[in-house]
C-alpha positions as CSV (number, residue, x, y, z in Angstrom):
1,M,-11.6,57.7,-9.5
2,T,-11.5,60.5,-12.1
3,H,-9.3,58.5,-14.5
4,S,-11.7,55.5,-14.7
5,W,-14.6,58.0,-15.4
6,I,-12.8,59.3,-18.5
7,L,-11.8,55.8,-19.6
8,S,-15.4,54.7,-19.3
9,I,-16.6,57.5,-21.6
10,L,-13.9,56.8,-24.1
11,G,-14.8,53.2,-24.0
12,V,-18.5,53.9,-24.8
13,A,-17.6,56.2,-27.5
14,A,-15.2,53.7,-29.2
15,A,-18.1,51.0,-28.9
16,L,-20.4,53.2,-30.7
17,V,-18.1,54.0,-33.4
18,L,-17.5,50.3,-33.7
19,L,-21.1,49.4,-33.7
20,L,-22.6,52.0,-35.8
21,L,-19.9,53.0,-38.5
22,I,-17.3,50.2,-39.2
23,P,-19.6,47.1,-39.7
24,R,-21.7,49.1,-42.3
25,R,-18.7,50.4,-44.2
26,R,-16.6,47.1,-44.1
27,A,-19.3,44.7,-44.8
28,A,-21.0,46.7,-47.7
29,S,-19.7,46.4,-51.1
30,P,-19.5,49.9,-52.9
31,A,-22.6,50.7,-55.0
32,V,-21.9,49.5,-58.4
33,G,-24.1,52.1,-60.1
34,E,-26.8,49.8,-61.1
35,P,-30.4,51.1,-62.1
36,T,-32.2,51.8,-58.8
37,D,-35.6,52.5,-60.5
38,E,-35.8,49.0,-61.8
39,Q,-38.3,46.9,-60.0
40,P,-36.9,43.4,-58.8
41,S,-38.1,40.5,-60.8
42,L,-37.9,38.4,-57.3
43,S,-37.9,39.8,-53.8
44,V,-37.5,37.3,-50.9
45,V,-37.4,38.2,-47.1
46,G,-35.1,36.3,-44.8
47,G,-32.0,36.5,-42.7
48,G,-28.5,37.3,-43.7
49,T,-24.7,37.3,-42.8
50,W,-21.9,39.5,-44.1
51,F,-18.5,37.8,-43.3
52,T,-16.3,41.0,-43.1
53,M,-12.6,41.5,-42.2
54,W,-13.3,41.6,-38.5
55,W,-16.3,39.7,-37.7
56,P,-19.4,38.4,-39.1
57,L,-22.4,40.8,-39.1
58,G,-25.9,39.1,-39.3
59,A,-29.6,39.6,-38.9
60,T,-32.4,37.0,-38.8
61,W,-35.8,36.6,-40.6
62,P,-37.4,39.1,-41.3
63,F,-34.8,41.8,-41.2
64,V,-32.9,41.1,-44.6
65,R,-34.3,41.2,-48.1
66,L,-32.7,39.7,-51.2
67,D,-33.8,41.3,-54.5
68,Q,-33.1,39.9,-58.0
69,F,-32.6,42.4,-60.9
70,S,-31.7,42.2,-64.6
71,W,-28.0,43.2,-63.7
72,G,-27.7,40.9,-60.4
73,I,-28.9,40.7,-56.7
74,R,-28.9,43.1,-53.9
75,I,-29.0,41.9,-50.3
76,G,-29.8,44.4,-47.7
77,P,-32.2,45.7,-44.9
78,N,-35.9,44.8,-45.1
79,G,-37.2,48.3,-44.7
80,P,-35.9,51.7,-43.7
81,W,-35.7,50.9,-39.9
82,F,-32.6,48.8,-40.2
83,R,-30.6,50.7,-43.0
84,W,-28.5,52.3,-40.0
85,M,-27.5,48.9,-38.9
86,L,-27.3,46.6,-41.8
87,P,-25.2,47.0,-45.2
88,T,-26.5,46.8,-48.6
89,T,-24.5,44.5,-50.9
90,D,-24.9,44.7,-54.9
91,L,-23.7,41.6,-56.6
92,P,-23.7,42.1,-60.3
93,W,-23.9,38.6,-62.0
94,S,-20.3,39.0,-63.4
95,E,-18.9,39.6,-59.9
96,I,-20.3,36.5,-58.2
97,L,-17.6,33.8,-58.2
98,L,-19.6,31.0,-56.7
99,A,-22.9,30.4,-54.9
100,R,-22.8,27.5,-52.3
101,R,-26.2,26.2,-51.1
102,T,-26.7,24.5,-47.8
103,R,-30.0,23.3,-46.4
104,M,-31.0,26.5,-45.1
105,T,-28.9,29.3,-46.9
106,I,-27.1,30.3,-50.0
107,R,-23.7,31.8,-49.7
108,F,-22.4,34.2,-52.4
109,I,-18.6,34.7,-52.8
110,R,-17.4,37.8,-54.8
111,R,-14.7,37.4,-57.4
112,A,-12.8,40.5,-56.0
113,T,-12.9,39.4,-52.4
114,P,-13.3,35.6,-52.0
115,S,-12.6,35.6,-48.3
116,H,-15.5,38.0,-47.7
117,W,-18.9,36.5,-48.3
118,V,-22.6,37.3,-47.9
119,S,-25.2,34.5,-47.1
120,F,-28.9,34.6,-47.3
121,G,-31.5,32.3,-46.1
122,P,-33.7,30.4,-45.2
123,N,-36.0,31.2,-48.1
124,V,-34.0,30.3,-51.1
125,D,-36.1,30.6,-54.1
126,P,-35.7,28.0,-56.9
127,G,-36.1,30.9,-59.4
128,L,-32.9,32.5,-58.0
129,I,-30.9,29.3,-58.5
130,D,-32.2,29.1,-62.1
131,A,-31.3,32.9,-62.6
132,L,-27.8,32.3,-61.1
133,R,-27.1,29.3,-63.4
134,E,-28.5,31.1,-66.4
135,H,-25.9,34.1,-65.9
136,G,-23.1,31.7,-65.7
137,V,-22.7,31.5,-61.9
138,S,-21.5,28.2,-60.5
139,V,-24.0,26.7,-58.0
140,Q,-22.5,24.2,-55.5
141,D,-25.0,21.9,-53.5
């Protein structure tokens, strides 16, 4: 009986570590040192999915925001309440290998890690598609 109680506590502690720490660190790309005082030229609220090494991490509308800047895009939590749970991913234009559009989402694939992608939707603004093409990013429909 004593052993099962100890194992239960260890299981809860391991679950908390996996839930709170690992997804954010593994899913988020490192900050690239881009200007943070720049106002986004486009800001869209929706949902997002970060496909990580172990499992996808996602949130539905209205918990994710996509911001477009002069240097690239940022996908992260929509508001401070979700920062502990959702990663923030900076994608400079030069690091986006490919953008795949579906009916409802757009998936961004990085040059450095093509097996780990970030998707955003359902509000894919046509201005974002134009900006991707202007900066040399291949957009597949």
